[in-house]
C-alpha positions in Angstrom: 0.0 0.0 0.0 1.4 3.4 -1.0 1.8 5.8 1.9 4.0 8.5 0.3 5.1 10.0 -2.9 8.7 11.2 -3.4 9.4 13.6 -6.2 12.7 14.3 -8.0 13.0 18.0 -8.5 15.1 19.0 -11.6 13.2 18.0 -14.7 10.3 16.5 -12.8 8.8 19.4 -10.9 10.6 22.2 -12.8 12.4 21.8 -16.1 15.7 23.2 -15.0 18.0 20.9 -17.0 17.7 22.6 -20.4 17.9 26.1 -19.0 21.0 25.2 -17.0 22.6 23.5 -20.0 21.8 26.4 -22.2 23.2 28.9 -19.7 26.6 27.0 -19.5 26.5 26.7 -23.3 26.1 30.5 -23.6 29.2 30.8 -21.4 31.2 28.5 -23.7 29.9 30.2 -26.9 31.2 33.5 -25.5 34.7 31.9 -25.8 33.9 30.4 -29.2 33.6 27.0 -27.7 30.8 24.4 -27.9 29.6 22.5 -24.8 28.3 19.1 -26.0 24.9 18.1 -24.7 26.5 14.8 -23.6 28.7 16.6 -21.2 25.6 17.8 -19.4 23.8 14.4 -19.6 26.8 12.8 -18.0 26.3 14.8 -14.8 22.6 15.3 -14.9 20.9 14.3 -11.6 24.2 14.2 -9.7 25.5 16.9 -7.3 27.7 19.1 -9.5 30.1 21.7 -8.3 29.3 25.1 -9.9 32.9 25.5 -11.0 32.9 22.2 -12.9 32.2 23.6 -16.4 34.3 26.8 -15.9 37.3 24.7 -15.0 36.6 22.4 -17.9 36.5 25.4 -20.2 39.8 26.8 -18.7 41.4 23.4 -19.4 40.2 23.3 -22.9 41.5 26.8 -23.6 44.8 26.1 -21.9 44.8 29.2 -19.8 43.4 30.5 -16.5 40.0 32.1 -16.4 38.1 34.2 -13.8 36.0 31.3 -12.5 33.9 33.4 -10.2 33.0 35.8 -13.1 32.0 32.8 -15.3 29.8 31.4 -12.5 28.2 34.9 -12.1 27.6 35.0 -15.9 26.0 31.5 -15.8 23.8 32.4 -12.8 22.5 35.5 -14.5 21.6 33.6 -17.7 20.0 30.7 -15.8 18.0 33.0 -13.5 16.6 34.8 -16.6 15.8 31.5 -18.3 14.0 30.1 -15.2 12.1 33.2 -14.3 9.3 32.3 -16.7 9.6 28.5 -16.6 6.3 27.0 -15.6 5.9 24.1 -13.2 5.9 20.8 -15.1 2.4 19.7 -16.3 0.4 17.6 -13.9 2.6 18.3 -10.8 0.0 20.4 -9.0 -2.7 17.8 -9.6 -0.5 15.0 -8.3 0.2 17.0 -5.2 -3.5 17.7 -4.7 -4.4 14.1 -5.3 -1.8 13.0 -2.8 -3.2 15.3 -0.1 -6.7 14.2 -0.8 -5.6 10.5 -0.4 -3.8 11.3 2.8 -0.3 10.5 1.4 2.9 12.1 2.6 5.1 14.1 0.2 8.8 14.6 -0.1 11.5 15.6 -2.6 14.7 13.7 -3.2 17.2 15.7 -5.3 20.9 15.8 -6.1 20.8 19.6 -6.0 21.4 21.7 -3.0 18.8 22.9 -0.5 19.4 26.5 -1.6 18.4 25.5 -5.2 15.5 23.2 -4.4 14.0 24.9 -1.4 14.4 28.3 -3.0 12.6 27.3 -6.2 9.9 25.4 -4.3 9.2 28.6 -2.2 9.3 30.8 -5.3 6.8 28.5 -7.1 4.5 28.4 -4.0 5.0 24.6 -3.5 7.2 24.5 -0.4 4.4 24.2 2.1 3.0 21.1 0.2 6.0 19.0 1.0 6.6 17.3 4.4 10.4 17.0 3.7 13.1 17.7 1.1 16.3 15.6 0.9 19.1 17.4 -1.0 22.8 16.8 -1.8 23.9 18.0 1.7 21.9 15.3 3.4 23.6 12.1 2.2 27.2 11.1 1.5 26.2 9.1 -1.5 23.9 10.3 -4.3 21.8 9.0 -7.2 22.1 6.3 -8.6 22.8 5.2 -5.1 19.6 4.6 -3.1 20.6 6.8 -0.2 18.7 10.0 -1.1 15.5 8.0 -1.5 16.1 6.0 1.7 16.8 9.2 3.6 13.5 10.7 2.3 11.5 7.7 3.3 13.0 7.7 6.8 12.1 11.4 7.1 8.5 10.6 6.1 8.4 7.7 8.5 7.5 5.2 5.9 9.1 2.0 4.4 10.5 2.3 0.9 8.1 -0.5 -0.4 5.2 1.8 0.6 6.6 4.8 -1.4 6.3 5.8 -5.0 9.1 7.8 -6.7 8.5 10.1 -9.6 11.6 10.6 -11.8 12.7 12.1 -15.2 16.0 10.3 -15.5 17.2 6.7 -15.7 19.8 7.4 -13.0 17.0 8.5 -10.6 14.9 5.4 -11.5 17.9 3.2 -10.7 18.2 4.9 -7.3 14.5 4.5 -6.4 14.4 0.9 -7.4 17.6 0.2 -5.5 15.9 1.7 -2.5 13.0 -0.8 -2.9 10.5 1.7 -4.1 8.0 1.8 -6.9 9.2 4.1 -9.6 7.5 6.0 -12.4 9.5 7.7 -15.2 8.3 11.0 -16.8 11.1 11.7 -19.3 11.8 15.2 -20.5 13.1 16.3 -23.9 16.6 16.0 -22.4 16.1 12.3 -21.3 13.6 11.0 -23.7 16.2 9.1 -25.8 17.5 7.2 -22.7 16.3 3.7 -21.5 13.7 3.5 -18.8 13.2 -0.3 -19.0 13.8 -0.5 -15.3 10.9 1.8 -14.4 7.6 0.3 -13.3 5.7 2.7 -15.6 6.7 5.4 -18.1 4.5 8.4 -18.8 4.6 11.1 -21.3 3.4 13.6 -18.7 2.0 13.6 -15.2 -1.2 14.7 -16.8 -1.6 11.3 -18.5 -3.1 9.6 -15.4 -4.5 10.5 -12.1 -2.4 9.6 -9.1 -4.8 6.8 -8.2 -4.4 5.3 -11.7 -0.6 5.6 -11.5 -0.6 3.7 -8.2 -2.9 1.0 -9.5 -0.8 0.7 -12.6 2.4 -0.1 -10.7 0.5 -2.8 -8.8 0.0 -1.2 -5.4 -2.9 0.4 -3.7 -3.7 3.5 -1.7 
């Protein structure tokens, strides 16, 4: 029986992946360099130091760069990109359905509390979640199960009574390793990847009601 829903954040609640990639890509273009999409996909869903891509660029150019200035440039672009980015389709309805069904809600993300909690507050969603697990809370990160296990412990529920909602194969791997049910909702960034290990794959959270999702993965409410 499902007692709680654990959301990924980036890509699942808010499509931040493409805006973040495009912001770093803009930094690279300003130096006449291209940032391959695969470079972003390789780290997507994992905790990533903000200086990773500036240092990579410095190495490619073979000369020192003002890392802090590049990070500031990135943050300005990504903030502009995200300012008008809507919540992903169906997220509000899933939250409303979960509350109506008496289910607990959490977020398990590889991003920082500053990033996740800040955006949840900005979007008016923070008060709907009982807990957020972020990169600071566990030593290991997705695809390791620790973030999901941490979130389940915080909610006071067993993993086999929790449903994870994810947009990446790496996140599905983490949820399944934790012993949870897992539904994949790929984005344009992850649609070409394999989700064979998910219990269910949806085009959008609008595709089914939460009760239908839970029934489809073979559990109950």
